[in-house]
Structures are given as structure tokens and as C-alpha cells.
C-alpha positions as CSV (number, residue, x, y, z in Angstrom):
1,M,-0.1,0.3,-0.2
2,T,1.6,3.2,-1.1
3,S,2.1,5.6,1.5
4,V,0.7,9.1,1.8
5,H,4.1,10.8,1.8
6,G,5.4,8.3,-1.3
7,P,5.7,9.4,-4.7
8,H,2.0,9.5,-5.7
9,G,1.0,11.1,-2.3
10,S,2.1,14.7,-2.4
11,D,-1.3,15.6,-3.7
12,T,-3.3,13.9,-1.2
13,A,-1.1,15.0,1.5
14,A,-1.3,18.9,-0.1
15,R,-5.2,18.5,-0.1
16,N,-6.0,16.9,3.4
17,P,-3.1,18.3,5.7
18,V,-3.6,17.2,9.1
19,R,-5.4,19.7,11.6
20,P,-3.4,19.9,15.0
21,T,-6.8,21.3,16.0
22,A,-8.1,17.9,15.8
23,E,-5.3,15.9,17.6
24,D,-3.9,18.3,19.7
25,E,-6.0,19.4,22.9
26,V,-4.0,22.3,23.7
27,S,-3.9,23.6,20.0
28,A,-8.2,23.0,19.7
29,A,-8.1,25.5,23.4
30,G,-6.1,28.1,21.6
31,S,-8.0,28.0,18.9
32,E,-10.9,29.4,20.6
33,L,-8.9,32.8,20.4
34,I,-10.0,32.6,16.3
35,G,-12.8,31.4,16.2
36,G,-12.6,27.6,17.6
37,P,-11.3,24.7,15.8
38,L,-11.5,24.5,12.2
39,G,-14.6,22.2,11.2
40,R,-14.6,18.3,9.7
41,R,-16.4,19.6,6.2
42,A,-14.2,22.9,6.0
43,L,-12.3,23.8,2.4
44,T,-8.9,24.1,2.5
45,G,-6.3,25.0,-0.2
46,I,-8.8,26.3,-2.1
47,N,-7.8,29.7,-2.2
48,W,-4.5,32.4,-1.5
49,W,-4.2,31.7,1.8
50,T,-2.6,28.3,2.3
51,P,-1.1,27.3,5.7
52,V,2.5,28.2,4.1
53,R,1.7,31.5,3.1
54,I,-0.2,32.2,6.7
55,I,2.6,30.7,8.8
56,A,5.1,33.0,6.9
57,L,3.1,36.1,7.4
58,V,2.7,35.2,11.0
59,A,6.9,34.6,11.3
60,I,7.0,38.1,9.9
61,G,4.4,39.3,12.7
62,M,5.9,37.7,15.8
63,F,9.6,38.7,14.1
64,A,8.4,42.3,14.1
65,L,7.3,41.8,17.6
66,G,11.0,40.4,18.4
67,M,12.3,43.9,16.5
68,A,10.2,46.3,18.9
69,Q,11.1,44.2,22.0
70,K,14.8,45.8,21.0
71,A,13.3,49.1,20.5
72,P,14.6,50.3,24.3
73,C,18.1,49.5,23.0
74,Y,18.0,50.9,19.9
75,D,16.7,54.4,21.5
76,G,20.0,54.5,23.7
77,G,20.4,50.8,25.7
78,W,22.8,49.9,23.6
79,F,25.1,53.1,24.0
80,F,24.5,54.8,27.2
81,G,23.9,53.4,30.8
82,A,25.8,50.6,31.8
83,T,23.3,48.2,32.7
84,S,19.9,49.9,30.6
85,Q,20.4,47.1,27.7
86,Y,19.7,44.3,30.6
87,T,17.1,45.7,32.3
88,H,15.2,46.2,29.2
89,A,16.1,42.4,28.2
90,C,16.9,43.4,24.9
91,Y,20.9,43.2,24.5
92,S,22.3,42.3,20.6
93,D,25.3,41.6,19.9
94,I,25.1,43.0,16.1
95,P,25.3,46.7,17.2
96,H,28.5,46.2,19.8
97,L,30.5,44.3,16.8
98,Y,29.6,46.6,14.1
99,G,32.6,49.0,16.0
100,G,33.8,46.3,17.8
101,R,35.2,43.7,14.8
102,G,35.8,46.6,12.7
103,F,33.2,46.4,10.4
104,S,32.3,50.3,10.8
105,I,35.9,51.0,9.8
106,D,36.3,49.0,6.5
107,L,38.2,46.4,7.7
108,V,38.3,42.9,5.7
109,P,37.1,39.9,8.5
110,Y,40.0,37.3,8.4
111,F,42.6,39.2,6.3
112,D,42.8,42.3,8.0
113,R,43.9,42.3,11.9
114,I,41.7,44.3,14.1
115,P,43.3,46.9,16.6
116,Q,43.7,46.7,20.1
117,D,42.0,49.6,21.1
118,V,38.5,48.8,18.6
119,S,38.1,44.8,19.5
120,G,39.3,45.1,23.0
121,G,41.5,42.2,23.0
122,M,40.1,40.0,19.9
123,D,42.6,40.1,17.2
124,Y,40.5,38.8,14.1
125,L,36.4,37.9,13.5
126,E,35.6,34.7,15.9
127,Y,32.5,33.3,13.7
128,P,32.9,31.0,10.8
129,V,33.5,32.3,7.2
130,L,29.8,32.1,6.2
131,T,28.6,34.0,9.1
132,G,31.5,36.9,8.3
133,L,30.2,37.3,4.8
134,F,26.6,37.6,6.2
135,M,28.1,40.2,8.5
136,E,30.2,41.9,5.5
137,V,27.3,42.4,3.5
138,A,25.0,43.9,6.2
139,S,28.0,46.3,6.6
140,W,27.9,46.9,2.7
141,L,24.3,48.0,3.0
142,T,24.8,50.2,6.0
143,P,25.6,53.9,4.8
144,H,29.1,55.3,5.9
145,G,27.6,58.8,6.9
146,G,26.2,60.0,10.8
147,S,27.3,59.3,13.9
148,D,28.9,56.0,14.9
149,Q,25.4,55.3,16.7
150,H,23.4,55.9,13.9
151,R,25.6,53.8,12.0
152,A,25.0,50.8,14.4
153,Q,21.3,51.0,14.4
154,V,21.4,51.0,10.3
155,Y,23.3,48.2,10.7
156,W,21.3,46.5,13.1
157,L,18.2,47.3,11.1
158,V,19.8,45.9,7.8
159,N,20.8,42.3,9.5
160,S,17.3,42.3,11.0
161,G,15.9,42.3,7.4
162,M,18.0,39.4,6.3
163,L,17.1,37.9,9.3
164,M,13.5,38.0,8.8
165,I,14.0,36.2,5.7
166,C,15.7,34.0,6.8
167,A,12.9,33.6,10.0
168,V,10.1,32.7,7.0
169,V,12.5,30.5,5.1
170,I,12.7,28.2,8.4
171,A,8.8,28.4,9.0
172,V,8.3,27.6,5.5
173,C,11.0,24.6,5.4
174,V,9.3,23.3,8.4
175,A,5.6,23.8,6.9
176,R,6.6,21.6,3.5
177,T,9.0,19.3,5.6
178,H,6.4,17.0,6.5
179,R,3.6,17.1,3.8
180,R,0.8,16.3,5.7
181,R,2.0,18.6,8.7
182,P,1.6,22.0,7.4
183,W,0.3,23.5,10.5
184,D,2.9,22.6,12.9
185,A,5.4,25.4,11.6
186,L,3.2,27.5,14.0
187,L,5.1,26.7,16.7
188,V,8.5,28.1,15.1
189,A,6.1,31.3,13.5
190,L,4.8,31.4,17.1
191,A,7.5,30.5,19.5
192,P,8.6,33.4,22.4
193,A,11.6,32.8,22.4
194,F,12.2,32.4,18.8
195,A,10.7,36.5,18.5
196,L,13.1,37.5,21.7
197,T,16.1,36.0,20.9
198,A,16.5,36.2,17.2
199,T,18.5,39.5,16.5
200,I,20.6,38.9,19.2
201,N,23.2,37.2,17.4
202,W,23.7,35.7,13.5
203,D,22.4,31.8,14.4
204,L,19.2,32.6,12.2
205,F,21.3,32.1,9.1
206,A,22.9,28.7,9.6
207,V,19.6,27.5,11.0
208,A,17.6,28.5,7.7
209,L,20.3,26.7,5.9
210,T,20.2,23.6,7.8
211,A,16.4,23.4,7.8
212,V,16.5,23.9,3.8
213,A,18.6,20.7,4.0
214,L,16.4,19.1,6.0
215,L,14.0,20.0,3.7
216,L,16.0,18.5,0.4
217,W,17.0,15.2,2.3
218,S,13.2,15.0,2.8
219,R,12.5,15.3,-1.2
220,S,15.1,12.5,-1.8
221,R,17.7,14.8,-2.9
222,P,20.9,13.7,-0.6
223,L,23.2,15.5,-2.7
224,A,21.7,19.1,-2.1
225,A,20.7,18.6,1.1
226,G,24.6,17.7,1.6
227,V,25.7,21.0,-0.2
228,L,23.0,22.7,2.3
229,L,24.4,21.6,5.6
230,G,28.0,22.2,4.2
231,L,27.1,25.8,3.9
232,A,25.2,25.5,7.2
233,T,28.3,24.3,9.1
234,A,30.7,27.1,6.8
235,A,28.4,29.5,8.8
236,K,27.6,27.4,12.5
237,L,29.6,24.4,13.4
238,Y,26.3,22.9,14.7
239,P,24.6,21.2,11.4
240,V,27.8,19.1,11.1
241,L,26.4,17.0,13.8
242,L,23.3,15.9,11.9
243,L,26.1,13.7,9.8
244,G,25.8,11.6,12.3
245,P,21.8,10.6,12.7
246,L,22.3,10.4,9.1
247,L,25.1,7.8,9.0
248,L,23.2,6.1,11.7
249,L,19.8,6.1,9.6
250,C,21.7,5.2,6.7
251,L,23.1,2.3,8.1
252,R,20.0,0.8,9.6
253,A,18.3,0.9,6.5
254,G,21.5,0.0,3.5
255,K,21.2,3.2,2.0
256,W,24.7,4.0,2.1
257,R,24.6,6.0,-1.6
258,A,22.3,8.8,0.2
259,F,24.8,8.7,3.1
260,W,27.8,9.4,0.9
261,S,26.7,11.7,-1.5
262,A,25.0,13.6,1.4
263,T,28.9,13.9,3.0
264,A,30.2,14.7,0.1
265,G,28.3,17.6,-1.0
266,A,29.1,18.9,3.1
267,V,32.5,18.2,2.7
268,A,33.0,20.0,-0.9
269,A,30.7,22.9,0.1
270,W,32.3,23.6,3.2
271,L,35.9,23.4,1.4
272,V,34.7,25.9,-1.2
273,V,33.7,28.1,1.1
274,N,36.6,28.2,3.5
275,L,39.7,27.2,0.9
276,P,39.9,30.7,-0.1
277,V,39.9,32.6,3.5
278,M,41.9,29.7,4.8
279,L,45.3,29.4,3.0
280,T,47.6,32.0,2.8
281,Q,51.3,32.0,1.7
282,N,53.5,32.0,5.0
283,D,57.1,33.9,4.6
284,Q,58.7,31.4,3.2
285,G,56.2,31.0,0.1
286,D,54.6,28.1,1.6
287,L,50.8,27.5,2.0
288,A,50.0,27.8,5.8
289,V,46.5,28.3,7.3
290,R,45.3,31.9,8.0
291,E,45.2,33.3,11.8
292,G,42.5,34.8,11.0
293,W,40.6,31.9,9.8
294,K,41.7,30.0,12.8
295,K,40.3,32.3,15.7
296,F,36.9,30.8,15.2
297,Y,38.1,27.8,16.2
298,T,41.3,28.8,18.7
299,F,38.6,30.5,20.7
300,S,35.4,27.7,20.5
301,Q,39.0,25.8,22.1
302,E,40.1,28.5,24.7
303,R,36.9,29.8,25.9
304,P,36.5,29.1,29.4
305,V,32.7,28.8,31.0
306,D,30.4,30.6,30.0
307,F,27.1,31.7,30.6
308,G,24.0,29.3,30.4
309,S,25.9,26.1,30.8
310,I,26.4,23.3,33.6
311,W,29.6,24.1,34.2
312,L,29.1,27.4,34.9
313,I,27.3,26.4,37.9
314,I,30.1,24.0,39.3
315,S,32.8,26.6,38.8
316,Q,30.8,29.1,40.8
317,R,29.6,26.9,43.1
318,S,33.3,25.1,43.7
319,G,35.2,28.2,42.9
320,H,37.2,26.6,40.3
321,P,37.9,27.8,37.0
322,L,37.3,24.4,35.8
323,D,39.9,24.8,33.1
324,N,39.3,20.7,31.9
325,A,36.0,22.0,30.9
326,N,36.1,21.4,27.4
327,T,37.6,17.5,28.4
328,Y,34.5,17.3,30.2
329,A,32.3,18.3,27.8
330,T,33.6,16.3,25.2
331,V,33.2,12.6,27.3
332,L,29.4,13.6,28.2
333,M,29.3,14.6,24.5
334,L,31.0,11.7,23.3
335,F,28.6,9.4,26.2
336,A,25.3,11.0,24.7
337,C,26.6,10.0,21.2
338,A,26.5,6.2,22.5
339,G,23.2,6.5,24.0
340,I,21.7,8.2,20.3
341,A,23.3,5.7,18.7
342,A,21.9,2.9,20.8
343,L,18.7,4.2,20.2
344,A,18.7,5.1,16.5
345,L,20.0,0.6,16.0
346,C,18.1,-0.7,19.2
347,A,14.5,1.1,18.6
348,P,11.7,-0.5,18.0
349,R,11.3,0.9,14.7
350,R,13.7,3.1,13.0
351,P,13.8,6.3,14.9
352,R,12.7,8.8,12.6
353,L,15.6,11.9,11.3
354,A,14.4,14.6,13.0
355,Q,13.5,13.1,16.0
356,L,17.7,11.6,16.2
357,A,18.9,15.1,14.9
358,F,17.2,16.8,17.6
359,L,18.8,14.9,20.0
360,V,22.4,14.9,18.9
361,V,21.7,19.0,18.9
362,A,20.3,19.3,22.1
363,A,23.2,17.1,23.5
364,F,25.8,19.2,22.5
365,I,24.1,22.4,23.4
366,L,23.5,20.8,27.2
367,T,27.5,19.5,27.2
368,N,28.7,22.8,25.9
369,K,30.6,25.0,28.2
370,V,28.4,27.7,26.9
371,Y,24.4,27.9,26.2
372,S,23.8,31.1,24.8
373,P,20.4,32.5,24.7
374,Q,20.1,32.2,21.4
375,Y,21.2,29.1,20.5
376,V,17.4,28.0,21.3
377,L,16.9,29.1,17.6
378,W,19.3,25.8,16.3
379,L,16.4,23.4,18.4
380,V,13.3,25.0,17.3
381,P,12.6,23.4,14.1
382,L,14.1,20.1,15.1
383,A,11.9,20.2,18.1
384,V,8.6,21.0,15.8
385,L,9.7,18.3,13.5
386,A,10.3,16.1,16.0
387,R,7.5,16.3,18.6
388,P,4.6,18.8,17.3
389,R,2.9,18.6,20.3
390,W,1.5,22.0,21.5
391,R,1.6,21.3,25.8
392,D,5.8,20.0,25.3
393,F,6.8,22.8,22.8
394,L,5.2,25.7,25.0
395,I,6.6,24.2,28.4
396,W,9.9,23.6,26.8
397,Q,9.4,27.4,25.4
398,A,8.2,28.9,29.1
399,C,11.4,27.5,30.0
400,E,13.5,29.3,27.8
401,V,12.2,32.5,27.9
402,A,12.2,32.5,32.0
403,Y,15.9,32.1,30.8
404,F,16.0,34.6,28.9
405,L,14.8,37.1,31.3
406,G,17.7,35.8,33.8
407,I,20.5,36.1,32.0
408,W,19.8,39.5,31.4
409,M,18.8,40.5,35.1
410,Y,21.9,38.3,36.3
411,L,24.4,40.8,33.5
412,A,22.1,43.9,35.3
413,Y,23.0,42.9,38.8
414,T,26.7,42.0,38.1
415,G,26.9,45.5,36.4
416,S,25.2,47.7,39.0
417,G,27.8,47.8,41.7
418,S,27.0,48.3,44.6
419,K,23.4,48.9,43.9
420,H,22.8,45.5,43.2
421,Q,19.7,45.5,41.2
422,G,18.5,42.6,39.1
423,L,18.8,38.9,39.7
424,P,21.6,37.9,42.6
425,T,24.3,34.4,41.5
426,D,21.7,32.1,43.1
427,G,18.5,33.3,41.3
428,Y,20.8,33.0,37.6
429,Q,22.0,29.5,39.0
430,L,18.1,28.5,39.1
431,A,17.3,30.0,36.0
432,I,19.9,27.6,34.4
433,V,18.7,25.1,35.8
434,V,15.1,26.3,35.2
435,H,16.3,25.9,30.8
436,L,18.1,22.7,31.1
437,L,15.5,20.4,32.7
438,G,12.9,22.1,30.0
439,T,15.6,21.1,27.7
440,L,15.8,17.7,29.0
441,F,12.4,16.9,29.7
442,L,12.0,17.6,25.8
443,C,14.5,15.0,24.7
444,A,12.6,12.6,27.5
445,M,9.4,13.1,25.1
446,V,11.4,12.6,22.0
447,V,13.3,9.3,23.4
448,R,10.0,7.9,24.4
449,D,8.3,8.6,21.3
450,A,11.1,6.6,19.5
451,L,11.0,3.8,22.1
452,L,7.0,3.9,21.9
453,P,6.5,4.9,18.3
454,D,2.7,4.6,18.6
455,R,3.0,7.3,21.3
456,D,4.8,9.6,18.0
457,P,2.2,12.6,16.7
458,V,4.0,11.9,13.5
459,R,3.0,8.2,13.3
460,A,0.0,8.6,14.5
461,D,-1.6,8.3,11.1
462,G,0.8,4.7,10.2
463,C,3.3,6.9,8.1
464,D,7.0,6.1,9.0
465,D,9.3,9.3,8.5
466,P,8.2,11.8,6.3
467,S,11.3,13.8,6.7
468,G,13.4,10.8,5.7
469,G,13.4,11.4,2.4
470,V,15.2,8.1,1.1
471,L,14.3,6.2,4.6
472,D,10.9,6.8,4.6
473,N,9.4,3.0,4.5
474,A,12.8,1.9,4.2
475,P,13.0,-1.8,5.8
476,D,15.6,-2.4,7.8
477,V,18.8,-4.5,6.7
478,F,20.9,-3.9,9.9
479,T,19.9,-3.3,14.0
480,L,20.9,-4.4,17.1
481,R,17.7,-5.6,18.4
482,S,17.4,-9.9,18.7
483,Q,16.0,-11.8,16.1
484,W,12.8,-12.2,18.6
485,S,12.5,-8.8,19.1
486,A,12.4,-8.0,15.5
487,E,9.9,-10.4,15.1
488,E,8.0,-8.8,18.0
489,S,8.3,-4.9,16.7
490,K,7.4,-6.4,12.9
491,A,4.1,-7.8,13.8
492,G,3.2,-4.5,15.8
493,Y,4.2,-2.2,13.4
494,V,1.6,-4.0,11.1
495,Q,-0.8,-3.8,14.1
496,W,-0.4,0.0,14.5
497,G,0.8,1.0,11.8
498,A,1.4,0.0,8.1
499,A,-2.2,-1.7,7.7
500,E,-3.6,1.8,8.7
501,Q,-2.0,3.9,5.9
502,G,-4.2,5.4,3.8
503,T,-7.2,5.4,6.7
504,H,-5.1,7.6,8.7
505,G,-6.7,6.1,11.9
506,G,-3.7,5.5,13.7
507,T,-3.6,5.5,17.8
508,R,-4.3,8.7,19.3
509,P,-1.1,10.1,20.7
510,E,-1.3,10.9,24.4
């Protein structure tokens, strides 16, 4: 029987999208604000207001609200007052690094050394090459007339416009990745932490490239997906982690050609972007690695424990700087990856790509030396694809918003001197614990869905992996489960999954 996500099911999927108000109690309750759940006999997809267009407009609206939230800083908080940008919770790296990394004086990233009196100690730009290009393009679009403050304001506006495009790309890609579930992307568009952190840094650019890569993979285009994944890795390091889940799932399904195509595309794209900046000639005329290019990697290695991480709590509580934090974080990450590999190869049914992608990126963030507030942007689209349940998503978002407020109030406290206005250290540590537990909670729900597929919202109608591309409905060729367990899981699959495809009457998830 042909799956609705198969080659002949796209039209059916477009005409009969899953209505979240029909399967999600929180979504149904929230829909009362706009007139209640969609009727069973309502006609959809026959006019201009398609789900994708509505989601794109909602994403633009929420992004604009996030920009408005930065208004107190735009009007002066970034430029005057020691703690104003923290008490208003509107901090952004963008205007500060416009001058602090030499863009305001037309220095070329990675090639020109930044004067110490400009950067405050950073010799070169500490971002990957493609993000540096993004920042440079924004500086080209920033007029050079007016005061330094005015130019920094315009630079933030230009970057915000470019990042808004990235936000729309992310929302649209998530809406189109699961063909029958476009409305899940409303979780991306409406995510409060997404709007609050979108213009803190340039992370949305890498997230958008990653979202396009996942969309291309879902359309069974592994080479193109790999190219986008390589470009995303050239903008931020974390997207390369997605090759791990692809390796495990392709191992289990025997889809080696697709995996190697994606890997080759990723490596080639990364090299094309990085090699022109990476290599230079030394004094002897030999090729060498450029110091400016290495800065991102050396800075990441040498950076001490920082905001948002469990290591910061341990360091503050123990009074030790944790010089070996890199080793501790690496060991924990390896243990987490081993657990994810066991889940991928031992689960009763092959986990979905989005589930493993979310888990590996979450593991990287949770074990890292720093968990900056904008890192939530990495997880939002993956979380929506992995666990599109409004209750769980909103619990996690509440934890992230609490941390978003906590870090700025803590910085206000530490920057206010003897006034001690803001959140003290103990309160900030509690905020860290809250947002770590929120992420762990969502990880636990995703793991449960992988172990108990009948509770997976995406698989409730009997489909396999709508974002899996060549993995979707592919039989297993290698698992670490026993023969008895494999036969048992196969019987269970027939009972609640494959036998019900086409009827969309699978088990209702919790």
C-alpha cells in the first residue's frame, strides 16, 4: 500500500493536511481565540490563504514584535548606561560588533587584523566564514554617513531585515518538510523564545540553511541536502552533527549511497567556502593556514566556561575555573552520542531523522561550555519536526523565556555595582537549571516517542518518516535488536502502522 508520503501521495497530502486542532487539545483550546477549531467539512487549500503563506505572515509578524522588543536598546540602551540594555532585556551583539570587529572602518574579516583599541582584545573575527560574509554584506548595505551610533543602528536594521528572511525560510521549510503537517510550523512562527532571540546574533542564518537541507533530504535529494548542510556548517559548527544521525539511519536502512552523497556534498561545499579564506602564503612562500580563519576554532577551544551551562554552576559553586571543561564536555557528549546510537539501532522501529537530529544537537548544547540564549534557535525547528505537541513545546518555551529574562537580570545585577539591581547569582543559577531541565524534558519526550512509536504524533496516522526522504518506508537491513524482538516489533508495526496507512486512523498520541 502506498504511503501518503510516497511519490504518488503528495497531492493527497496537500489536499488533506493534518489539522492540529483535531489531534491536540492545547491547540484546540488556543484556537478559541480565533473562532474555534477548523470544521471537519471546511474546504482548505482552494484560495490564496494556504497554510504556508499564513505561517510565513505569522513568522514575519512575530519577528517584527521581537524587533519592537529591542526598541529601548535601539533608542539608547546599546550606547548609553551600563545596564540599561540588560534591565530592558534587549541586548544584541550586532550593534556592538559593528564597531568592535572593524566593520565600521571597513576592515576585511579574517584578512585584516583588528586594532586592540577597537576590539578590546580580539585580533580577528571569531565567527565562521559564511557568517562573516553575512556580517560583511550587511556592512556594505549600511550607509557610511552620520554618527557612529546612527550607523550602528542602521547596521542592526539591515541585519534584522536579512535575518527576517531567514526566519521566513525556516518557517516555510518546516511547513513543507512534513507534507501532511504544514500547520506544525505555527509552533516555529509563534515560538516566543524564537522572536526574543532572533536578533541577538547571526544564528538564524545557519538555522535557515539547515532547515533547507532537511527539506531537500525529505524530498530524496541527498546530494543537494549535503551541499546545504556543508554551507550551514560554514556558518555555524553545529549543523555538521546531523551527519551522525544520517549515518546511523542509513546504516540501519542500508542507504549508503544517499549517506555518502550527502557527506560528499557537505564536505565539498564547506571546502569551497573555506579554502579561499583558510589558506595563505607564509614568509617562505609556502601555503599555511590563515590566522584570521583559525580564530573561530581557537576561540571555541580556549573559551572558558560561560553563561547558561551546567559547567558555570559547578564553577561558581566550587570556586574553581574548571580549566578541563573541554575534556569534561567532550566525554559527556561522547556518552550522549553513544546513547543516541543505541537508540537508533535498537529502537523497535527506526527513529525518525528529526528525532535523532534534535537529540544530537540538544546533547551538544547541554554538554557545551556555554548555552547562550540564542542557541534555542538551533533547536526550535528540530523540536517542531521531532515532537509537534503544543503542550510539550510550550513547557519548553516557558523555560527558555525564563532563562532569557534571567540572564539579562543577572548581568544587570553584576553590572550595577553596590546597587545590586537585578537577579543575584543564586537566582541566575536557578534560571540555568530551569532551561536545562526544559530541554531535557523535551529530549525525554522524543526518546519516549522513539521507543514507543505509537505515541509519536507524526506517526499516529501510520506513516513512517515523512522527513526521511530515502529512509521513508525503507526496510531495516541492520539492527542491534534480537531476532525475537525484531519479529515482535514487526508484528506491532503491522498492527498499528502499515495496516492503517491510507485510512489515517492510527493510534491517537498522548
